[in-house]
C-alpha positions in Angstrom: -5.0 49.8 -6.6 -5.0 46.2 -8.0 -5.9 48.1 -11.5 -2.2 48.8 -11.2 0.5 46.8 -12.6 3.6 45.0 -10.9 7.1 47.2 -11.1 10.3 48.3 -10.1 10.7 51.6 -8.7 13.9 52.9 -9.3 15.0 56.4 -7.5 17.5 58.5 -8.7 17.3 62.5 -7.2 19.3 63.2 -10.5 16.3 62.9 -12.3 14.0 66.0 -13.5 11.3 63.5 -15.0 9.6 59.9 -14.5 11.0 57.4 -17.0 9.4 54.3 -18.0 10.7 50.8 -19.2 11.0 47.4 -19.4 13.6 44.9 -18.8 14.5 41.8 -21.2 11.5 39.8 -19.2 9.1 42.2 -19.8 8.7 43.3 -15.9 7.8 47.2 -16.3 10.5 49.6 -14.4 9.9 53.2 -13.4 13.0 55.6 -12.8 12.5 59.2 -11.0 13.1 61.8 -8.8 11.8 61.3 -5.2 8.7 61.9 -5.7 5.2 61.2 -3.7 3.1 58.1 -4.2 0.7 58.9 -5.6 2.1 60.6 -9.1 3.8 57.3 -9.6 0.0 56.1 -9.2 -1.7 58.5 -11.5 0.8 58.1 -14.6 0.5 54.0 -14.3 -3.4 54.7 -14.6 -2.3 56.7 -17.8 -0.6 55.2 -19.3 -2.2 52.3 -18.8 -2.3 51.7 -22.5 1.1 51.9 -23.2 1.9 50.2 -21.0 0.0 47.0 -22.0 0.8 47.0 -25.6 4.5 47.8 -25.0 4.8 44.7 -22.8 2.6 42.6 -25.3 5.2 43.2 -28.1 8.2 42.9 -25.9 7.1 39.1 -24.6 6.4 38.4 -28.3 9.5 39.3 -29.2 12.0 36.4 -30.0 15.5 35.1 -29.1 14.3 36.2 -25.5 16.3 35.2 -22.5 16.0 31.5 -22.1 14.4 29.8 -19.1 16.7 26.4 -18.8 13.7 25.3 -15.9 10.8 24.6 -18.3 11.1 23.2 -21.8 13.9 25.7 -23.8 13.8 26.2 -27.1 16.9 27.9 -29.1 17.1 30.1 -31.9 19.9 29.5 -33.9 20.2 31.4 -37.4 16.2 32.4 -37.9 15.0 29.2 -37.1 13.8 27.4 -33.6 15.7 24.7 -32.2 14.9 22.5 -28.9 17.0 22.5 -26.3 16.9 19.1 -24.2 18.6 19.2 -20.7 20.9 15.7 -19.7 22.1 15.3 -16.5 25.5 13.2 -16.8 28.3 11.7 -14.0 31.2 13.1 -15.3 32.0 17.1 -13.7 32.2 18.7 -16.5 29.4 20.6 -18.7 29.2 20.5 -22.2 26.6 21.5 -24.8 26.1 19.9 -28.3 24.1 20.4 -31.5 23.6 17.9 -34.1 21.4 20.0 -36.5 17.7 19.8 -35.0 17.8 19.6 -31.4 20.7 21.0 -28.5 21.5 18.9 -26.1 23.1 20.3 -23.1 24.7 18.3 -20.6 25.4 18.7 -17.2 26.5 17.3 -13.2 25.0 19.8 -11.4 21.9 22.4 -12.6 23.3 26.2 -13.0 21.7 28.2 -15.7 24.4 30.7 -15.3 27.0 28.4 -16.2 24.2 27.1 -19.0 24.1 30.4 -20.4 28.0 30.7 -21.6 28.3 27.8 -22.9 25.1 28.7 -25.5 26.5 32.4 -25.4 29.8 30.7 -26.1 28.1 28.6 -28.9 26.7 32.3 -30.5 30.0 33.7 -30.0 32.1 30.1 -31.8 29.6 30.3 -35.1 29.7 34.1 -35.1 33.6 34.0 -35.9 33.3 31.2 -38.6 30.8 32.7 -40.6 30.2 36.5 -39.9 34.0 37.4 -41.1 33.6 36.4 -44.4 30.4 38.4 -44.9 32.1 41.0 -44.1 34.3 40.5 -46.0 33.0 39.5 -49.7 30.1 42.8 -48.9 33.2 44.9 -48.0 35.0 44.0 -51.6 31.4 44.7 -53.0 31.1 47.8 -51.4 34.4 48.9 -52.0 34.4 50.0 -48.2 37.5 48.6 -46.0 36.6 47.8 -41.8 39.8 48.3 -39.9 39.0 45.6 -37.9 36.3 43.3 -36.7 35.1 42.4 -33.3 32.5 40.2 -31.8 31.1 40.2 -27.6 27.7 40.1 -26.4 25.6 43.5 -26.1 22.3 44.2 -24.2 21.2 47.1 -26.7 23.2 46.9 -30.9 23.1 44.4 -33.2 26.6 46.3 -34.5 28.9 48.8 -34.3 30.8 51.2 -36.0 33.8 52.9 -34.5 35.0 56.5 -35.6 38.2 54.4 -36.5 35.9 52.6 -38.5 36.3 49.0 -36.5 33.5 47.2 -37.1 31.7 45.5 -33.6 28.8 42.6 -33.7 26.9 41.3 -31.3 27.2 37.6 -30.7 23.6 37.4 -30.7 23.1 38.2 -33.8 23.6 34.4 -34.8 20.4 34.0 -33.1 18.6 35.9 -36.8 17.8 34.5 -40.2 20.6 34.6 -42.7 19.2 37.8 -44.8 19.0 40.0 -41.5 22.3 39.6 -40.8 23.1 40.6 -44.4 21.5 43.5 -42.9 23.4 44.4 -40.2 26.8 43.9 -41.5 25.4 46.3 -44.7 24.6 48.7 -42.2 27.9 48.7 -40.3 30.0 49.0 -43.5 27.9 51.8 -44.7 29.1 53.4 -41.6 32.4 53.7 -42.5 31.4 56.2 -45.2 28.1 58.0 -43.5 28.6 58.4 -39.7 25.4 59.1 -39.4 21.8 58.4 -40.5 20.4 60.5 -42.8 19.7 59.9 -46.4 22.8 59.4 -47.8 23.5 56.3 -45.7 20.2 55.0 -46.0 20.5 55.1 -50.2 23.9 53.6 -49.5 22.1 50.7 -47.8 19.7 50.6 -50.6 21.7 50.4 -53.5 23.2 47.5 -52.4 19.7 46.0 -50.2 16.4 46.9 -52.0 14.4 45.7 -49.1 16.1 46.3 -46.6 13.3 47.6 -45.2 11.9 44.0 -45.2 15.2 43.4 -42.9 14.9 46.1 -40.9 11.2 44.4 -39.8 12.1 41.4 -39.3 15.3 42.5 -36.9 12.5 44.4 -34.5 10.8 40.8 -34.0 14.2 39.6 -32.2 15.8 40.6 -28.6 19.4 41.1 -28.1 
């Protein structure tokens, strides 16, 4: 039993197979119909090499959710900045960034509230910077988005609706400048091509010949 990794098992009778996945912290999650414990253990032993490799990749990703209790670092525009927590007598919580250090002033320790302030910072920066880049590439590509929206999501960096509304994940402000440009061009290209077939990637490559480098870098980051 000591060889088996720690995991969370979710039983769903509607499932037909056993599925292995990881949460944002790299913890193993098993979803399956009701099966014998022995079958789960056999699968874990069989997949142990894959599990260790996948967990290591997740743990090495940049921009993971912060642990405010121990020397947190904040990713912003592809760079890493230290986050300092300063307790003060004022009741309000305030996040300040001076270009070199993020400082979180707080009265009562509340990690959920701290994350809310950090999320608000990313959203404000996205709303401030992204629209002008979208406008630049839209003109260059002769494409017209119906609207541009921002929200925090867990799985997608961006999307383009059937009505050509572009939505961008506010967490993209963690990313380097060239990777942000790639996401914008990618979503704009979906205005013309609602798929990821050859014509779509040719359009992206027309404007970003080195886009594969940005794709590779994007995989190093967690939303």
